[in-house]
N, C-alpha and C positions, 0 to 999 in steps of 0.2 A: 519882371524879374527873370534872371537867368542864373543857372547853376555855374559856379566857378570854383576853382581850387584856390584856397588861401591858407596861410599859416600865420599864427599869432605869436609864435616863439620859434627860436632856432633849435634844431635838433634832428633826430632821425626821421625816417619816412612817416612815422606815426603822427607827426605834427601836422601833416597835410589834411585839410578838411574841405569837403564839398559844401559850399554855402550859397545862399541866394544873394545875388548882387544886382544892382541897377546898372545897365549899360546904356549910356545916353545916345542921343542922335549923333551921327558923325559930323566932324568939323568940315570945313570947306574942302580940304584935300585928303579926306578920309572916306572909308566905307565901313559899314557895319557888316560883319562877317558871321554867318551861321556856320560854325566850325564843325567839320566832319571828322577830322583827324589832326593830331599834333605829334611832333617828334619830341623825344626826351634827349637832353644833353647833359654832359658831365658838369658844365658850368652851373646848371640849375641845381644839381646836387650840392655843389659848394655854396650856392646862395642859400638854399634851404637849411643847410647845416651851420651857417654862420661863418664859413671859412673862406668866403670870397673876399677880394681885396676891399670892396666897399659893401657895406651892409644896407639893405633897403629898410625903409621905415615900416614898422609893423602896424596892422596886419599887411602882409605882402602877397603878391601874386607871382606866378611863374609862367614861363612859356615864351619861346623865341621864334618858333616856326609852326606853321599850321597850313591846312588846306580847307576850303569850304566854299559856300555859296554867298554871293553878295545879296543882302536883303535890303540895304538902304544906302543911298549915295549922298556924299557931300556936294555942295554947290559947284565945286571945281574938280569933280572926279571925272574928268574927260577921258574918253576911251574905254569906259567901263559901263556896264548896264546891270540892272537888277536881274539876278538869275545866273550871272557869269560864274563859272567854276574857276577858282583862282588858288594859287599858292602864295604864301608870304615868305619873302626873303628876309632873314633875320638882319635887322639893322638898328632898331630902336629898342633899348632896354625898358622893361617895366610895362610892356603892352599887355602881358598876361593872357597868353593864348591857351592856357589850360582851362577850358571852359566851353560852354555852349555858344556864347556870343562874345565878340570882341571888336574893338575898333582897330582898323589897320590903315596905315598911310598908303595912298595910291601908288606912290613912286616905288614901293617895295613889292607890288603885286605882279604876278605873272599869270597869264591865262593858261589853264591846263589844256593839254591835248585831250581830245574826246576819249581816247583809249587809255589814258593814265588813271590809275586808281587813286582814291583819296589817300591811302597809306603811302603809296609811292611818292605822291606830290608832297606829303608832309615830311617825308624822309630825305628829301633831295637837297634843300638849299643851304642848310647849315654845313653839312658835310662837304658838299661839292664847292660851296662858296669859300669855305676855309681852305680846301685843297687848291682851288684855282688861285686864290690870293697868294699862297705860299709858293706854288710851283710855277705858275705862269706869270703873274703880275710882278712878283719879287725876284724869283730865281731865274726867270726866263728860260725854263727848262726846254731843251730841244733834243732832236734825234741824236743818237750816238752818245748821249750823256748817261751817267749812272746816278741814281738817287737812292739813298737809304731811307726807309719809311718805318719809324718806330710805331708801336701800338697799331700794327698793320691790320689787325682784325677788327678794329673800331670802325665806325661808319666813315669817319674822316680818313682813316688809313686806307680803307678799301676804295674810297673816292680818289685818293691820291694815286693808288695803283692804276686805276682806270685812266686817269688823266695822263699819267706818265706814258702809258701804253698808247694813248691816242696821239701823242706828239712824237712817238717813236723812241722814247727814252727807255732805259733799262731800269725796272723797278725791283729793288731788293727789299723784301719784306722782313722786318725784324719782329720776332715774337718770342716770348719767354721760353716756351718748350716746343717740341715738334708736334704736339697734339693737333695744331691747326695748320700744319704745313701743307697738307694735301689740299685743303680748302682754299688756302691762299694762292697756291699755284693754279687751281682751277679758276680763281677769280682774276687771274691775269698777271700775278707776280712772276717775274722771270726767274728769281731765286728766292729762297727763304733761309734765314739764319736764325737758329734757336739760341738766344743769348745766354741761357743758363746751361746750355749743352755744348756750345761751340765758342771758339775764340773769334770774336767779331772782327778784330783788326786783321787777323791772319786770313779769315775767310774773304773779307773784302779785297785784300791784296791779291788773293788767288783769283777771284772773279774779274778783277780789273787789270790783271797783268802787272800788279805792283803800283799802279797809278793812284788808286784810291777813288772815292766817290766824289763826283762833282758837286753834289748837293746832299744835304741831310734834312729831313722833315721830321721834327721831333716834338712829341707831345708829352714826354716823360720827364726829362731833366734828371736831377739826382746824380748818384755816383757814376752812372754809365755815360754821362755826358762827355767826360774826358776821353773815354774809348771812342766816342763818335768823332771827336776832333782828330784822334790818331788815325781813324779810318778814312778821313776826308782827304781829298787830293790837294795838292798845292794850289792856292788860289780858290779853294772851294768855299761854299757858303752853307752855314747851318741856320735853318729857319726854325725858330722855336714858337710853338703856338699853344702849349699846354704845360702843366706841371703836375702830372699824375703821381710822380714820386713824392712821398711825404718827407723825404730827406732833402737836405740843402744841396743846391747845385753849385759846385765850385767851378770858377772860370779858369781854365788852363791857359794862362797867359803865355807860357813858353811855346805851346803848340800854335796858338793863334799868331804869335809874332813870327815864329820860324817858318810856318807854312802859309803865311799871308792869308789867313782865313777871315771871313766875314761872319759875324754872329748877328742875326737879325730876328727880332720879335715883332709880333703884330697882333691886332685884334680885329675881327671881322667888321664890327660896327664902323671903324674908321674907314675901311674900304667902301662900305655901302654908303657912307655919307657923301661920297664924291660921285657926282652924276656920270662922269666919264668912266670911272671904274665899274659902276653899277651897270652901265650900258654894255661894256665889254664883257662882263660876267654873263649877262643875259644872252648875248649873242653866242658866246662860246658854249654855254649850256644848252641853248636852244638847238644848235647844230648837233651837239653830242647826243642829246636825248632823242632827237628826230632820227638820227642814223642808227641808234641803238648802241653806240660806242660807250655811252655813259648810262648807267642805271643804278638806282639805289639797291642795296642789299638789306633786307629786313630780317632781323634776328627773331623778333617775337612781337606780337600785337596783343595789347591788353584793352579791355573795355574801360570806359571812363570811370565807372564805379570802383574799379580796382587800381586807382592811381597809387595807392600806398604800396601795393604789391609790385607795381611797375617800377617804382623807385627802389624798392628792395632788390629787385632783379638787376637793375642797372648798376647798383653798388657792388654786386658780386664780381663784375668785370669778366664774366664768363661768356658774354654774348658775342656773336659773330655778325657784325653789322648793326643796324639801327633798331632801337626800341621805339615803337609807335603806339599811341593810344587812340582808339576810335571813340567818337562821341555819337 
């Protein structure tokens, strides 16, 4: 038996329970992982609360990314050995990495560097995988281009800032107030715009000489989406990967037509399902982590027994970076 987090009803953080579950032997292309740390994600809050697009059957488990030690191998788990320290790239829903043990598909595993901590490994792949998909795979962001990044103090926002800087692009961080401006600049943003204190369209025009932003990486949606289309350059692309705003997102057709804009959404599991995309992500991240150009920023770490408190904390939206739980 192994301890795992499950919930038997949808609701607030208090519905999460640590229970004993049976984790079977791994299938042919799986390993059984002794989990040392796992990252928390906004999508898991939506799932737990019953607000996700699809609701899992109850009782349900959570967890998309983790780091740990391989303790059992499937018959086709080539390239891995018992005792390997690995991180899991989020790719398959329902795996349930909130726990002491879990099964993980070998194709989504990455061997950790000897110097990388469990917390850093668990905080890396959802944030950077999402940012890589939006900025590199979809937008083909390159040097001399400007990108607007909403929810910039989130783990994915900070990953996007680092990736933009790595390819020589100008990252403009958008945040509600100026309280996090200094930290965002220290984390690599070229400029910061406080959306509740400044005129986003006017500021972007000033920073780009009136041209607008080549790309927008948006996790929010809602009423501000129209402002983002106004701030985009002619022929620009708006990549949408989240819906943090509780309000409806109106599609500004006039701006899209007049400025020849592309609006593109995506989900990370679709990217990870393709072997060529997964290989490209692993290569890009391997180079970035080895050089130090890319590194996760951790807001706070909680022990496993405080999973309810960890979910309460992530719901405040006050964190700067990733929330991680150690097991």
